[in-house]
C-alpha positions in Angstrom: 3.8 -12.0 27.8 2.9 -8.6 26.4 5.8 -6.5 25.3 5.8 -2.8 24.7 9.1 -1.4 23.6 9.4 2.4 23.8 12.4 4.0 22.1 13.7 7.5 22.1 14.4 6.7 18.4 11.6 9.1 17.6 12.1 9.5 13.9 11.9 13.2 12.9 13.0 12.2 9.4 11.4 13.2 6.1 13.8 12.1 3.5 14.4 13.7 0.1 17.1 13.8 -2.6 18.5 17.0 -1.1 21.3 16.7 1.3 22.7 19.3 3.7 25.7 20.0 5.9 25.9 21.2 9.5 29.0 22.4 11.2 29.9 23.5 14.7 31.9 22.8 17.8 31.7 20.8 21.0 33.1 22.4 24.1 32.8 22.5 27.9 32.4 25.5 30.1 35.1 28.1 29.5 35.1 27.2 25.8 37.5 24.3 26.3 37.4 22.1 23.2 36.2 18.4 23.6 38.1 16.4 21.0 36.6 13.1 19.9 33.1 14.0 20.9 30.4 12.1 18.9 27.8 14.2 17.0 25.0 12.2 15.4 21.5 12.2 14.1 19.7 10.1 16.7 18.6 6.6 15.6 20.6 6.7 12.3 24.0 5.8 10.8 24.6 9.6 10.2 27.4 10.7 12.6 30.9 12.1 13.0 33.5 13.0 15.6 34.9 16.3 16.7 38.5 17.0 15.7 41.4 18.0 17.9 39.9 21.5 18.2 36.4 20.3 19.0 35.1 21.1 15.5 32.7 18.9 13.6 31.2 18.7 10.2 28.1 16.5 9.6 27.4 16.0 5.9 24.6 14.4 3.8 21.8 15.3 6.2 18.4 14.8 4.6 15.6 17.3 4.6 13.4 17.0 7.7 13.2 17.4 11.4 15.9 15.5 13.4 17.3 14.9 16.9 20.9 16.1 16.9 23.0 14.7 19.7 26.5 15.4 21.0 28.1 13.0 23.5 31.3 11.7 25.0 31.9 9.4 28.0 32.3 11.5 31.1 29.8 14.2 29.9 26.1 14.4 30.0 24.7 13.9 26.4 23.0 16.9 24.9 20.2 16.6 22.4 18.5 19.4 20.3 15.9 19.4 17.6 16.9 20.8 14.2 15.1 21.6 11.0 16.8 20.9 7.7 17.1 23.0 5.6 17.2 26.0 7.9 18.8 29.4 8.1 21.1 28.2 10.8 23.8 25.8 9.4 26.1 26.1 12.5 25.3 24.6 15.9 27.7 24.7 18.8 27.3 22.3 21.8 28.4 23.0 25.4 28.6 19.8 27.4 28.6 19.4 31.2 30.7 16.9 33.0 28.9 13.8 34.4 30.5 13.3 37.7 28.7 10.1 38.4 29.8 8.3 35.2 33.1 6.8 36.3 32.1 6.3 39.9 29.1 4.1 39.0 31.0 1.5 36.8 30.5 -1.8 38.4 33.3 -4.4 38.4 31.6 -7.8 38.1 33.1 -10.6 40.0 33.0 -14.2 38.9 31.1 -15.1 42.1 28.3 -12.5 41.6 25.7 -15.0 40.5 22.8 -12.7 41.3 24.1 -10.0 39.0 24.7 -12.6 36.2 21.1 -13.8 36.5 19.8 -10.2 36.4 21.9 -9.5 33.4 20.5 -12.5 31.5 17.0 -11.2 32.2 18.0 -7.8 31.1 19.5 -9.1 27.8 16.3 -11.0 27.0 14.1 -7.9 27.5 16.6 -5.4 25.9 18.1 -7.3 23.0 15.0 -9.5 22.3 13.6 -12.9 22.8 15.3 -14.6 19.8 18.8 -13.8 18.6 22.2 -15.4 18.1 24.2 -14.7 21.3 27.4 -15.3 19.5 26.6 -12.6 16.9 24.7 -10.0 19.0 26.2 -9.0 22.3 27.0 -6.0 24.7 30.7 -5.5 25.0 30.7 -3.4 28.2 28.1 -5.2 30.2 29.9 -4.2 33.5 28.3 -0.7 33.2 24.8 -2.1 33.8 23.3 -2.4 37.3 19.9 -3.5 38.5 17.2 -2.7 41.0 14.3 -5.0 41.6 11.4 -5.7 44.0 8.4 -8.1 43.8 6.8 -6.3 40.9 9.3 -4.2 38.9 12.8 -5.0 37.5 14.8 -1.9 36.5 18.2 -1.5 34.9 20.5 1.6 34.6 23.7 2.0 32.7 26.5 4.4 33.9 27.9 4.6 30.4 26.6 4.2 26.8 26.0 0.5 26.0 28.2 -0.8 23.1 26.2 -3.4 21.1 27.9 -5.4 18.4 25.3 -6.9 15.9 27.0 -9.2 13.5 23.6 -10.5 12.3 22.6 -7.1 10.8 26.0 -5.6 10.4 25.9 -2.7 12.8 27.6 -1.4 15.9 25.1 0.5 18.1 26.0 3.0 20.8 22.9 3.3 23.1 22.5 5.9 25.8 20.0 4.1 27.9 17.8 6.4 30.0 15.8 3.6 31.6 14.8 0.0 31.4 11.8 -1.4 33.2 10.2 -4.8 33.2 7.1 -6.0 34.9 5.0 -9.2 34.7 3.3 -8.0 31.5 5.3 -5.1 30.2 8.9 -4.4 29.0 9.9 -0.9 28.2 13.1 1.0 27.6 14.1 4.4 26.2 17.3 6.0 25.2 19.3 7.5 22.3 20.9 5.4 19.6 23.7 5.9 17.2 24.3 3.2 14.5 27.6 2.5 12.7 27.9 0.1 9.8 30.3 -2.7 10.3 32.8 -3.5 7.5 32.0 -6.9 6.0 34.8 -9.4 5.8 33.9 -10.4 2.2 31.0 -10.3 -0.3 29.4 -13.4 1.3 29.0 -11.6 4.6 27.8 -8.5 2.8 25.1 -10.5 1.1 24.1 -12.1 4.4 23.7 -8.7 6.1 21.6 -7.5 3.2 19.3 -10.5 3.5 19.1 -10.3 7.3 18.3 -6.5 7.2 15.5 -7.2 4.7 14.2 -10.0 6.9 14.2 -7.7 9.9 12.3 -5.1 8.0 9.6 -7.4 6.5 6.6 -7.5 8.8 8.0 -4.8 11.1 6.0 -1.8 12.4 7.9 0.4 10.0 7.0 -1.9 7.1 3.3 -1.9 8.2 3.0 1.8 8.6 4.7 2.5 5.3 2.3 0.1 3.6 -0.7 1.7 5.5 0.1 5.3 4.4 0.9 4.1 0.9 -2.4 2.2 0.5 -0.5 -1.1 0.0 -1.4 -3.3 2.9 -2.6 -6.2 0.8 0.2 -6.0 -1.7 2.8 -5.9 1.1 1.3 -9.0 2.8 -0.7 -7.6 5.7 -4.2 -8.6 6.7 -5.5 -6.0 9.1 -8.8 -5.3 10.8 -10.0 -2.8 13.3 -10.8 -4.6 16.6 -13.9 -3.8 18.6 -12.5 -2.6 21.9 -14.6 -5.0 24.0 -12.6 -7.9 22.4 -9.2 -6.4 23.2 -8.7 -8.5 26.4 -11.2 -11.2 25.7 -10.2 -12.7 22.3 -11.6 -16.0 21.3 -9.0 -18.4 20.1 -11.1 -19.4 17.0 -10.4 -18.0 13.6 -8.6 -14.8 12.7 -10.7 -14.1 9.7 -14.0 -13.3 11.4 -16.6 -14.1 8.8 -19.5 -12.9 10.9 -17.8 -9.5 11.8 -18.4 -10.1 15.5 -15.2 -8.5 16.6 -13.8 -6.9 13.4 -14.5 -3.6 11.6 -13.3 -3.7 8.1 -11.5 -0.6 6.7 -9.7 0.7 3.7 -6.4 2.5 4.1 -7.7 5.9 3.0 -10.3 5.7 5.9 -7.5 6.1 8.4 -5.5 8.8 6.5 -6.0 12.3 8.0 -4.2 15.6 7.4 -0.9 15.5 5.5 1.5 18.3 6.4 3.7 20.2 4.1 6.6 18.1 5.4 4.8 14.9 4.3 3.7 13.8 7.8 0.4 12.0 7.9 -1.8 12.3 10.9 -3.9 9.1 11.3 -7.6 8.9 12.0 -7.1 5.8 14.0 -8.8 5.5 17.4 -9.4 1.8 18.2 -7.2 -1.3 18.3 -6.2 -3.2 15.2 -5.5 -6.9 14.6 -2.8 -7.7 12.1 -1.1 -10.8 10.5 1.8 -10.7 8.1 1.0 -13.5 5.6 4.4 -13.7 3.9 6.0 -15.4 7.0 4.8 -18.4 9.0 5.1 -19.3 12.6 5.3 -22.7 14.2 2.6 -22.0 16.9 0.0 -19.7 15.4 -2.6 -17.9 17.5 -5.3 -18.7 14.9 -5.4 -21.9 12.9 -6.6 -20.1 9.7 -3.8 -17.6 9.9 -0.4 -19.3 10.7 1.4 -16.0 10.5 3.0 -13.5 12.8 0.2 -11.9 14.8 0.1 -8.4 16.3 -2.4 -6.1 18.1 -1.7 -2.3 17.7 -3.4 0.0 20.2 -3.5 3.8 19.6 -2.3 5.8 22.6 -2.7 9.3 21.3 -2.2 11.4 18.2 -0.4 9.3 15.6 1.8 10.9 12.9 3.7 8.9 10.4 6.3 9.7 7.7 6.0 8.3 4.2 8.7 5.8 5.1 6.6 4.4 8.0 8.4 6.1 10.9 6.5 7.1 13.9 7.0 10.7 15.0 6.1 9.7 18.6 7.0 6.1 19.6 4.7 6.3 22.6 1.6 6.8 20.3 1.2 3.1 19.5 1.3 0.2 21.9 2.4 -3.1 20.3 1.3 -6.5 21.5 2.4 -9.7 19.8 5.1 -10.2 17.2 5.8 -6.5 16.5 6.1 -5.9 20.3 8.7 -8.6 20.7 11.4 -6.7 18.8 14.5 -5.8 20.7 17.7 -4.0 19.9 19.0 -7.1 18.2 16.3 -6.7 15.5 16.3 -2.9 15.3 17.3 -1.2 12.0 18.4 2.5 11.8 15.9 5.1 10.8 17.7 5.8 7.6 17.6 2.1 6.5 16.1 1.9 2.9 15.1 -1.5 1.7 15.3 -0.3 -1.9 19.0 0.5 -1.5 21.7 -2.1 -2.0 
């Protein structure tokens, strides 16, 4: 099965040592304060809540371009783009009531076998193909409902999904815009806010650190960071451009194509284009790429000479990447294979830094 995961976790982050503060208010029409509203940088652990007067202060915002979101159950989330630093250090949100939210909550009965089957299919596509069900779970699954016909399976959520991930040590609030699954494609998009769980002891803290590193290693973020940093080989990636005529007609022979029948060798600088003042790299990357990550092994490899996680990446438009390996536009690359199988259970926040304890 081909999997293509599309997130509105579009990372508009260019981190630096400088940190900044943003303040403001969250109100509804008539300037009525909304206490307890969440205000967060989309896709990160950076967030806060409005006080009793609807005022918020968000500290330690890194330099860069971000998606700033204000939300509360019962209101339509609002998202704006911000530049940090900027002349404006105050941003006020006005939210509108979501009249459908409470009306659409579904109460699941024990006899609703069809819904339970649909939810299991949704979990597999949304959370991922391989995860510990006792450690990663949705706490408010009753807010999800489904529509399906012969070709397409859709899911909608009337409230933000609350995901507890005890494998990586995060609680994720996910405002799902849409989930769609077909015979060869799974896609979903939404807004995510991460919150670090508090470890029970040092043993659990060490476990979370190891699991986060494991999730990062061989990921699309890891690969793109190595690509823009000219470190593919050192980081464990073997990558070749793939002649387009072989994209849907791969021979199951050897990955390392000695005769160059399907591969075009490249060096990292060949794909590096213009670098903006903000540190964003525009890639000169136009055709598919075959990749294996040789620091992990798989039980059933695609190629006998490369028993490693295997991925095909397909450019879908202009590709811009930060120095940390974050895609400015998550729709700009289609992922097939191991990188494409990632679900919310494996997803790290955009501000995750493998070099930090």
